[in-house]
C-alpha positions, 0 to 999 in steps of 0.5 A: 500500500505504501510502495517504495515511498517509505523505508524502515517499516516496523510493526508491533501489536499491543492491547488496549483496555477499553472501559467505556461500556457498562454492558454488552448492549452498550457495545452493540449500540455504539458499533451499530451507530458509529462503526462503519462496517457495522453501519454498512451491514445494517444498511445492507439488511435494509428493512428485513427485521429478521436479519436485523434482529439476528445481527443485533443478537450476534453483536450482543453475544460477541460483546458478552464474550469479550466484556469482562468486568466492564473492560474489553481488550482490543488488539491493535497493530501499530505501523511506523515508517520513514517517508522517503 
């Protein structure tokens, strides 16, 4: 993606503790309203209430799996490079 415009590319992974959500439902609501891919998924579902309800349930279930004591651990990838 960066091609030959950079040099010295380094990457590192880390974990970020996110403590802004008090429930799995709050995670669902945030992603439904603010996260592009989730917004697009709901837009593609359109008026299909059955599919929307299933997506709601799956997102809440996923959040319940990872929300522990009010904290979710999110992995990130940090990429740094020097512009040529």
